[in-house]
Backbone as a printed PyTorch tensor [residue, N CA C, xyz], in Angstrom:
tensor([[[ 95.4690, 125.1710, 111.9620],
         [ 95.4360, 124.1700, 110.9060],
         [ 95.8710, 124.7880, 109.5890]],

        [[ 96.4460, 123.9670, 108.7150],
         [ 96.9880, 124.4320, 107.4480],
         [ 96.3090, 123.7130, 106.2950]],

        [[ 95.8670, 124.4480, 105.3080],
         [ 95.3330, 123.9170, 104.0510],
         [ 94.2830, 122.8380, 104.2310]],

        [[ 93.3700, 123.0180, 105.1720],
         [ 92.2450, 122.1110, 105.2920],
         [ 92.5540, 120.7560, 105.8690]],

        [[ 93.6650, 120.6180, 106.5890],
         [ 94.0230, 119.3050, 107.1270],
         [ 93.6310, 119.1370, 108.5850]],

        [[ 92.9430, 120.1010, 109.1570],
         [ 92.5720, 120.0190, 110.5650],
         [ 91.3580, 119.1180, 110.7460]],

        [[ 91.1770, 118.6770, 111.9720],
         [ 89.9860, 117.9050, 112.3110],
         [ 88.8720, 118.8890, 112.6510]],

        [[ 87.7110, 118.6460, 112.1230],
         [ 86.5590, 119.5080, 112.3630],
         [ 85.4590, 118.6790, 113.0110]],

        [[ 84.9060, 119.1760, 114.1060],
         [ 83.8230, 118.4570, 114.7750],
         [ 82.4930, 118.8630, 114.1520]],

        [[ 81.7330, 117.8850, 113.7000],
         [ 80.4160, 118.1620, 113.1370],
         [ 79.3260, 117.8340, 114.1400]],

        [[ 79.4890, 116.7340, 114.8110],
         [ 78.5610, 116.3260, 115.8490],
         [ 79.3490, 116.1920, 117.1390]],

        [[ 78.7200, 116.3730, 118.2660],
         [ 79.4560, 116.2250, 119.5200],
         [ 80.1220, 114.8550, 119.6070]],

        [[ 81.4220, 114.8460, 119.7930],
         [ 82.1760, 113.6060, 119.9350],
         [ 82.5480, 112.9260, 118.6320]],

        [[ 82.1450, 113.4480, 117.4660],
         [ 82.4640, 112.8350, 116.1750],
         [ 83.3420, 113.7960, 115.3930]],

        [[ 84.5730, 113.3870, 115.1190],
         [ 85.5020, 114.2270, 114.3710],
         [ 85.5400, 113.7730, 112.9150]],

        [[ 85.5530, 114.7080, 112.0010],
         [ 85.6240, 114.4110, 110.5760],
         [ 86.8510, 115.1170, 110.0210]],

        [[ 87.6740, 114.3920, 109.2850],
         [ 88.8670, 114.9970, 108.6960],
         [ 88.5980, 115.2730, 107.2360]],

        [[ 88.8450, 116.4880, 106.8100],
         [ 88.6260, 116.8920, 105.4320],
         [ 89.9730, 117.2510, 104.8200]],

        [[ 90.3080, 116.5910, 103.7000],
         [ 91.5440, 116.9030, 102.9840],
         [ 91.1390, 117.3030, 101.5750]],

        [[ 91.2250, 118.5870, 101.2320],
         [ 90.8350, 119.0110,  99.8890],
         [ 91.8160, 118.4960,  98.8450]],

        [[ 91.3480, 118.3620,  97.6150],
         [ 92.1850, 117.8200,  96.5430],
         [ 93.4280, 118.6560,  96.2920]],

        [[ 93.3720, 119.9520,  96.5690],
         [ 94.5300, 120.7920,  96.2890],
         [ 95.5580, 120.7690,  97.4190]],

        [[ 95.2820, 120.1000,  98.5140],
         [ 96.2120, 120.0970,  99.6490],
         [ 97.5480, 119.5160,  99.2340]],

        [[ 98.5840, 120.2630,  99.3980],
         [ 99.9280, 119.8010,  99.0740],
         [100.2830, 119.8850,  97.6160]],

        [[ 99.3700, 120.3340,  96.7490],
         [ 99.6380, 120.3740,  95.3200],
         [100.2610, 121.6820,  94.8630]],

        [[100.2630, 122.6690,  95.7050],
         [100.7230, 123.9810,  95.2730],
         [102.2430, 124.0990,  95.3610]],

        [[102.8240, 124.6940,  94.3540],
         [104.2550, 124.9130,  94.4130],
         [104.5620, 126.3510,  94.8350]],

        [[103.5640, 127.2100,  94.8740],
         [103.7690, 128.5890,  95.3310],
         [102.6850, 128.9350,  96.3190]],

        [[102.9620, 129.4250,  97.4800],
         [104.2970, 129.6020,  98.0260],
         [104.9210, 128.2600,  98.4020]],

        [[106.2300, 128.2610,  98.4940],
         [106.9470, 127.0310,  98.8210],
         [106.5460, 126.5490, 100.2160]],

        [[106.5640, 125.2240, 100.3970],
         [106.2310, 124.6560, 101.7010],
         [107.3320, 124.9470, 102.7010]],

        [[106.9430, 125.1920, 103.9440],
         [107.9580, 125.3620, 104.9830],
         [108.7520, 124.0740, 105.1640]],

        [[110.0030, 124.1490, 105.6230],
         [110.8090, 122.9380, 105.8420],
         [110.0940, 121.9640, 106.7700]],

        [[110.1420, 120.6910, 106.4320],
         [109.5420, 119.6670, 107.2700],
         [108.0770, 119.4040, 106.9800]],

        [[107.4250, 120.2130, 106.1800],
         [106.0240, 120.0030, 105.8610],
         [105.9200, 119.0610, 104.6670]],

        [[105.0840, 118.0700, 104.7910],
         [104.9200, 117.1040, 103.7000],
         [103.5140, 117.2000, 103.1410]],

        [[103.3430, 116.6450, 101.9500],
         [102.0240, 116.6470, 101.3320],
         [101.1340, 115.6470, 102.0510]],

        [[ 99.8390, 115.8890, 102.0030],
         [ 98.9100, 115.0110, 102.7030],
         [ 97.9330, 114.3200, 101.7740]],

        [[ 97.7440, 114.8150, 100.5810],
         [ 96.7650, 114.2110,  99.6850],
         [ 97.3860, 113.0160,  98.9690]],

        [[ 96.6750, 111.8740,  98.9020],
         [ 97.2530, 110.6770,  98.2760],
         [ 97.7470, 110.8950,  96.8540]],

        [[ 97.0680, 111.7330,  96.0780],
         [ 97.4730, 111.9440,  94.6950],
         [ 98.8630, 112.5780,  94.6150]],

        [[ 99.2100, 113.4300,  95.5550],
         [100.5180, 114.0860,  95.5100],
         [101.6090, 113.2020,  96.0860]],

        [[101.2300, 112.1830,  96.8450],
         [102.2250, 111.2910,  97.4250],
         [102.4820, 110.0920,  96.5360]],

        [[101.8500, 110.0420,  95.3670],
         [102.0940, 108.9650,  94.4260],
         [101.3650, 107.6820,  94.7390]],

        [[100.3310, 107.7310,  95.5610],
         [ 99.6070, 106.5190,  95.9140],
         [ 98.6720, 106.0600,  94.8090]],

        [[ 98.3030, 106.9460,  93.9360],
         [ 97.4090, 106.5710,  92.8530],
         [ 98.2240, 106.4690,  91.5680]],

        [[ 98.3110, 105.2550,  91.0500],
         [ 99.1180, 105.0510,  89.8680],
         [ 98.4200, 105.5120,  88.6040]],

        [[ 99.1440, 105.4560,  87.5220],
         [ 98.5860, 105.8330,  86.2290],
         [ 97.8220, 104.6400,  85.6830]],

        [[ 96.6110, 104.8750,  85.2620],
         [ 95.7560, 103.8060,  84.7500],
         [ 95.6910, 103.8650,  83.2280]],

        [[ 95.5100, 102.7070,  82.6100],
         [ 95.3590, 102.6200,  81.1610],
         [ 93.8580, 102.5660,  80.8590]],

        [[ 93.3810, 103.4890,  80.0190],
         [ 91.9650, 103.5590,  79.6740],
         [ 91.8340, 103.4300,  78.1570]],

        [[ 90.9040, 102.5800,  77.7180],
         [ 90.6180, 102.4460,  76.2910],
         [ 89.2480, 103.0400,  76.0160]],

        [[ 89.1080, 103.6800,  74.8640],
         [ 87.8100, 104.2300,  74.4650],
         [ 87.3200, 103.4220,  73.2690]],

        [[ 86.1520, 102.7680,  73.4500],
         [ 85.5410, 101.9810,  72.3770],
         [ 84.0640, 102.3350,  72.3110]],

        [[ 83.6020, 102.6680,  71.1350],
         [ 82.1850, 103.0150,  70.9430],
         [ 81.7250, 104.0850,  71.9210]],

        [[ 82.5620, 105.0980,  72.1090],
         [ 82.2700, 106.2120,  73.0140],
         [ 82.1160, 105.7890,  74.4740]],

        [[ 82.6290, 104.6200,  74.8380],
         [ 82.6300, 104.1660,  76.2290],
         [ 84.0600, 104.0330,  76.7040]],

        [[ 84.2890, 104.3130,  77.9690],
         [ 85.6220, 104.1890,  78.5590],
         [ 85.7320, 102.8380,  79.2420]],

        [[ 86.8110, 102.1150,  78.9500],
         [ 87.0620, 100.8050,  79.5260],
         [ 88.3910, 100.8330,  80.2720]],

        [[ 88.3870, 100.3250,  81.5020],
         [ 89.6140, 100.2020,  82.2780],
         [ 90.4570,  99.1030,  81.6530]],

        [[ 91.7180,  99.3900,  81.3860],
         [ 92.5890,  98.4210,  80.7210],
         [ 93.8570,  98.1420,  81.5170]],

        [[ 93.7880,  98.2880,  82.8410],
         [ 94.9150,  97.9430,  83.6970],
         [ 95.7880,  99.1200,  84.0690]],

        [[ 96.7700,  98.8170,  84.9050],
         [ 97.7410,  99.8280,  85.3240],
         [ 98.7810, 100.0110,  84.2230]],

        [[ 99.2980, 101.2100,  84.0990],
         [100.3080, 101.4780,  83.0750],
         [101.5800, 100.6720,  83.3430]],

        [[101.8330, 100.3220,  84.6100],
         [103.0370,  99.5690,  84.9550],
         [102.8980,  98.0750,  84.6460]],

        [[101.6980,  97.6270,  84.3230],
         [101.4480,  96.2220,  84.0200],
         [101.3600,  96.0310,  82.5040]],

        [[102.0630,  95.0380,  81.9590],
         [101.9350,  94.7990,  80.5150],
         [100.4750,  94.5380,  80.1340]],

        [[100.0580,  95.0950,  79.0110],
         [ 98.6750,  94.9370,  78.5600],
         [ 98.3100,  93.4650,  78.3900]],

        [[ 99.2670,  92.6560,  77.9450],
         [ 99.0270,  91.2240,  77.7750],
         [ 98.6850,  90.5620,  79.1110]],

        [[ 99.3810,  90.9520,  80.1850],
         [ 99.1110,  90.3850,  81.5080],
         [ 97.7130,  90.7560,  81.9800]],

        [[ 97.3190,  92.0040,  81.7650],
         [ 95.9800,  92.4280,  82.1650],
         [ 94.9260,  91.6180,  81.4130]],

        [[ 95.1260,  91.4500,  80.1200],
         [ 94.1870,  90.6930,  79.3000],
         [ 94.0990,  89.2420,  79.7710]],

        [[ 95.2570,  88.6300,  80.0540],
         [ 95.2760,  87.2630,  80.5650],
         [ 94.5320,  87.1750,  81.8860]],

        [[ 94.8070,  88.1160,  82.7920],
         [ 94.1520,  88.0920,  84.0970],
         [ 92.6390,  88.1680,  83.9520]],

        [[ 92.1580,  89.0540,  83.0980],
         [ 90.7090,  89.1850,  82.9090],
         [ 90.1130,  87.8900,  82.3630]],

        [[ 90.8190,  87.2680,  81.4480],
         [ 90.3510,  86.0100,  80.8740],
         [ 90.3570,  84.8960,  81.9250]],

        [[ 91.4080,  84.8480,  82.7420],
         [ 91.4990,  83.8430,  83.8050],
         [ 90.3860,  84.0560,  84.8270]],

        [[ 90.0950,  85.3120,  85.1720],
         [ 89.0050,  85.6060,  86.1160],
         [ 87.6850,  85.0350,  85.5920]],

        [[ 87.4680,  85.2110,  84.3160],
         [ 86.2470,  84.6850,  83.7030],
         [ 86.2210,  83.1570,  83.7980]],

        [[ 87.3530,  82.5450,  83.5080],
         [ 87.4690,  81.0810,  83.5500],
         [ 87.2650,  80.5400,  84.9660]],

        [[ 87.8610,  81.2130,  85.9740],
         [ 87.7760,  80.7500,  87.3610],
         [ 86.4420,  81.0970,  88.0190]],

        [[ 85.8280,  82.1700,  87.5570],
         [ 84.5980,  82.6390,  88.1940],
         [ 84.8580,  83.5350,  89.3930]],

        [[ 86.1010,  83.9630,  89.5590],
         [ 86.4650,  84.8990,  90.6270],
         [ 87.7390,  85.6400,  90.2260]],

        [[ 88.0920,  86.6610,  91.0090],
         [ 89.2690,  87.4800,  90.6700],
         [ 90.3970,  87.3360,  91.6930]],

        [[ 90.4710,  86.2050,  92.3590],
         [ 91.5120,  85.9850,  93.3550],
         [ 92.7320,  85.3100,  92.7280]],

        [[ 93.3330,  85.9880,  91.7670],
         [ 94.5140,  85.4770,  91.0700],
         [ 95.1940,  86.6320,  90.3460]],

        [[ 96.4520,  86.4370,  89.9910],
         [ 97.1590,  87.4390,  89.1980],
         [ 98.3520,  86.8130,  88.5010]],

        [[ 98.8150,  87.4890,  87.4620],
         [ 99.9950,  87.0740,  86.6960],
         [101.2290,  87.7000,  87.3410]],

        [[102.2820,  86.8980,  87.4920],
         [103.5520,  87.4160,  88.0160],
         [104.6670,  86.9770,  87.0750]],

        [[105.4580,  87.9520,  86.6430],
         [106.6130,  87.6610,  85.7860],
         [107.8850,  87.7980,  86.6060]],

        [[108.8200,  86.8650,  86.4040],
         [110.1020,  86.9350,  87.1110],
         [111.1600,  87.5090,  86.1720]],

        [[112.2690,  87.9080,  86.7500],
         [113.3560,  88.4990,  85.9500],
         [113.8890,  87.5530,  84.8810]],

        [[114.0220,  86.2410,  85.1520],
         [114.4780,  85.3670,  84.0710],
         [113.4730,  85.2020,  82.9420]],

        [[112.2510,  85.7140,  83.1050],
         [111.2680,  85.6380,  82.0320],
         [110.1830,  84.6020,  82.2120]],

        [[110.1120,  83.9690,  83.3730],
         [109.0550,  83.0020,  83.6290],
         [107.7570,  83.7160,  83.9700]],

        [[106.6350,  83.0960,  83.6020],
         [105.3120,  83.6690,  83.8650],
         [104.5570,  82.7140,  84.7780]],

        [[104.1000,  83.2470,  85.9150],
         [103.3770,  82.4530,  86.9030],
         [101.9580,  82.9840,  87.0550]],

        [[101.0180,  82.0870,  87.2680],
         [ 99.6700,  82.4720,  87.6740],
         [ 99.5760,  82.1350,  89.1510]],

        [[ 99.3520,  83.1520,  89.9680],
         [ 99.3100,  83.0130,  91.4160],
         [ 97.8790,  83.2360,  91.8690]],

        [[ 97.3600,  82.3390,  92.7220],
         [ 96.0130,  82.5940,  93.2020],
         [ 95.3560,  81.4460,  93.9170]],

        [[ 94.0770,  81.6370,  94.1860],
         [ 93.2570,  80.6670,  94.9000],
         [ 92.4050,  79.8770,  93.9030]],

        [[ 92.1230,  78.6370,  94.2490],
         [ 91.2440,  77.8090,  93.4250],
         [ 91.8440,  77.4000,  92.1030]],

        [[ 93.1520,  77.3290,  92.0280],
         [ 93.7920,  76.9760,  90.7640],
         [ 93.9170,  75.4620,  90.5800]],

        [[ 94.0040,  74.7180,  91.6820],
         [ 94.1990,  73.2670,  91.5720],
         [ 93.0600,  72.5860,  90.8180]],

        [[ 91.8220,  72.9260,  91.1650],
         [ 90.6910,  72.2590,  90.5250],
         [ 90.5270,  72.6600,  89.0580]],

        [[ 91.1740,  73.7430,  88.6450],
         [ 91.0880,  74.1960,  87.2560],
         [ 92.4330,  74.1010,  86.5290]],

        [[ 93.3900,  73.4260,  87.1290],
         [ 94.7690,  73.4330,  86.6280],
         [ 94.8970,  72.9430,  85.1850]],

        [[ 94.3230,  71.8060,  84.8660],
         [ 94.4730,  71.2540,  83.5170],
         [ 93.8770,  72.1810,  82.4590]],

        [[ 92.6930,  72.6870,  82.7350],
         [ 92.0290,  73.5820,  81.7850],
         [ 92.8370,  74.8660,  81.5980]],

        [[ 93.3640,  75.4230,  82.6800],
         [ 94.1600,  76.6560,  82.5950],
         [ 95.4500,  76.4070,  81.8210]],

        [[ 96.1250,  75.2870,  82.0980],
         [ 97.3850,  74.9760,  81.4080],
         [ 97.1740,  74.8020,  79.9050]],

        [[ 96.0430,  74.2090,  79.5080],
         [ 95.7630,  74.0290,  78.0900],
         [ 95.4110,  75.3410,  77.4060]],

        [[ 94.6260,  76.1580,  78.0850],
         [ 94.1440,  77.3890,  77.4700],
         [ 95.1880,  78.5080,  77.4650]],

        [[ 96.0540,  78.5330,  78.4630],
         [ 97.0480,  79.6180,  78.5930],
         [ 98.4440,  79.0130,  78.5640]],

        [[ 98.8920,  78.6910,  77.3780],
         [100.1740,  78.0070,  77.2200],
         [101.3810,  78.8710,  77.5770]],

        [[101.2110,  80.1750,  77.6140],
         [102.3240,  81.0610,  77.9690],
         [102.6070,  81.1190,  79.4510]],

        [[101.7250,  80.5620,  80.2610],
         [101.9260,  80.5410,  81.7110],
         [102.7500,  79.3060,  82.0480]],

        [[103.9060,  79.5310,  82.6910],
         [104.8330,  78.4400,  82.9730],
         [104.4180,  77.5750,  84.1590]],

        [[103.8240,  78.2380,  85.1820],
         [103.5250,  77.4790,  86.3960],
         [102.3650,  78.1200,  87.1550]],

        [[101.5940,  77.2950,  87.8330],
         [100.5120,  77.7730,  88.6930],
         [100.9910,  77.6960,  90.1410]],

        [[100.7400,  78.7410,  90.9020],
         [101.0850,  78.7690,  92.3240],
         [ 99.7920,  78.9730,  93.1050]],

        [[ 99.3940,  77.9550,  93.8480],
         [ 98.1710,  78.0300,  94.6450],
         [ 98.5190,  78.5570,  96.0330]],

        [[ 97.9710,  79.6920,  96.3640],
         [ 98.1900,  80.2870,  97.6810],
         [ 97.0980,  81.3050,  97.9640]],

        [[ 96.8970,  81.6580,  99.2450],
         [ 95.8690,  82.6560,  99.5690],
         [ 96.2320,  84.0230,  98.9950]],

        [[ 95.2200,  84.7470,  98.5780],
         [ 95.3960,  86.1080,  98.0680],
         [ 95.1800,  87.0860,  99.2120]],

        [[ 96.1000,  88.0120,  99.3700],
         [ 95.9820,  89.0590, 100.3840],
         [ 95.5500,  90.3490,  99.7010]],

        [[ 94.6600,  91.0670, 100.3500],
         [ 94.1290,  92.3120,  99.8110],
         [ 94.8160,  93.5090, 100.4320]],

        [[ 94.8490,  94.6050,  99.6850],
         [ 95.3830,  95.8700, 100.1790],
         [ 94.5300,  96.3150, 101.3670]],

        [[ 95.1660,  96.7210, 102.4580],
         [ 94.4210,  97.0970, 103.6650],
         [ 93.5340,  98.3060, 103.4550]],

        [[ 93.9750,  99.2410, 102.6230],
         [ 93.1970, 100.4640, 102.4090],
         [ 92.1820, 100.3330, 101.2870]],

        [[ 92.4930,  99.5060, 100.3030],
         [ 91.6240,  99.3460,  99.1400],
         [ 91.3580,  97.8570,  98.9640]],

        [[ 90.3430,  97.3400,  99.6320],
         [ 90.0890,  95.9020,  99.6900],
         [ 89.8660,  95.2640,  98.3140]],

        [[ 89.4900,  96.0570,  97.3300],
         [ 89.2790,  95.5020,  95.9990],
         [ 90.6040,  95.1820,  95.3090]],

        [[ 91.6860,  95.7670,  95.7750],
         [ 93.0020,  95.5530,  95.1470],
         [ 93.7420,  94.3930,  95.8010]],

        [[ 94.3790,  93.5980,  94.9780],
         [ 95.2260,  92.5170,  95.4800],
         [ 96.5610,  93.1180,  95.9010]],

        [[ 97.0210,  92.7380,  97.0840],
         [ 98.3550,  93.1400,  97.5400],
         [ 99.3180,  92.0740,  97.0210]],

        [[ 99.8310,  92.3030,  95.8430],
         [100.6630,  91.3090,  95.1670],
         [101.9440,  91.0200,  95.9330]],

        [[102.5580,  92.0490,  96.4590],
         [103.8240,  91.8840,  97.1870],
         [103.6240,  90.9910,  98.4170]],

        [[102.5880,  91.2670,  99.2260],
         [102.3310,  90.4670, 100.4270],
         [101.9390,  89.0440, 100.0550]],

        [[101.1220,  88.8870,  99.0220],
         [100.7160,  87.5530,  98.5750],
         [101.9340,  86.7240,  98.2040]],

        [[102.8540,  87.3060,  97.4520],
         [104.0570,  86.5730,  97.0460],
         [104.9780,  86.3110,  98.2310]],

        [[105.1080,  87.2890,  99.1140],
         [105.9930,  87.1360, 100.2790],
         [105.5200,  86.0100, 101.1920]],

        [[104.1950,  85.9270, 101.3960],
         [103.6560,  84.9120, 102.3020],
         [103.3610,  83.5880, 101.6050]],

        [[102.9420,  83.6400, 100.3530],
         [102.5190,  82.4270,  99.6610],
         [103.6040,  81.7430,  98.8500]],

        [[104.5720,  82.5080,  98.3820],
         [105.6530,  81.9440,  97.5600],
         [106.9570,  82.7050,  97.8090]],

        [[107.4690,  82.6260,  99.0450],
         [108.6760,  83.4210,  99.3790],
         [109.9110,  83.0100,  98.5920]],

        [[109.9000,  81.8340,  98.0170],
         [111.0250,  81.3280,  97.2370],
         [111.0450,  81.8740,  95.8100]],

        [[109.9430,  82.5130,  95.3930],
         [109.8150,  82.9790,  94.0180],
         [110.6750,  84.2170,  93.7880]],

        [[111.5450,  84.2050,  92.7630],
         [112.3690,  85.3990,  92.4980],
         [111.5160,  86.5540,  91.9520]],

        [[112.0230,  87.7950,  92.1570],
         [111.3740,  89.0390,  91.7880],
         [110.8490,  89.1090,  90.4270]]])
């Protein structure tokens, strides 16, 4: 086994895989040809997060790839809906869509309160298979609104 990526048996018949944080992060010595990194952080699976500090407290403020305005709108919409099964989607021509579940019964109130949102798209929200708390935006759009441009 190399760099802690082997399976280790702790109990008879139960295998536990341990991947240390430094696995794949070292640039010296160079990796042998064909060897890839195994830790999610080195494979780019964890994006850059935006953090705000207020009154000596840290507040999550969305992904760096998401406009701060969209994150703020989403948080406000979650409060209005009473759930987080929705998200903002911007298209290349500049249209802003609110995609999610339970939008029909709140449509008029949402349209009045969030005038910058061009259209509501009611469809099921799909979650990331590995991180159930995260919305899989790509799959949700592909299955719920395949006609919607990028």
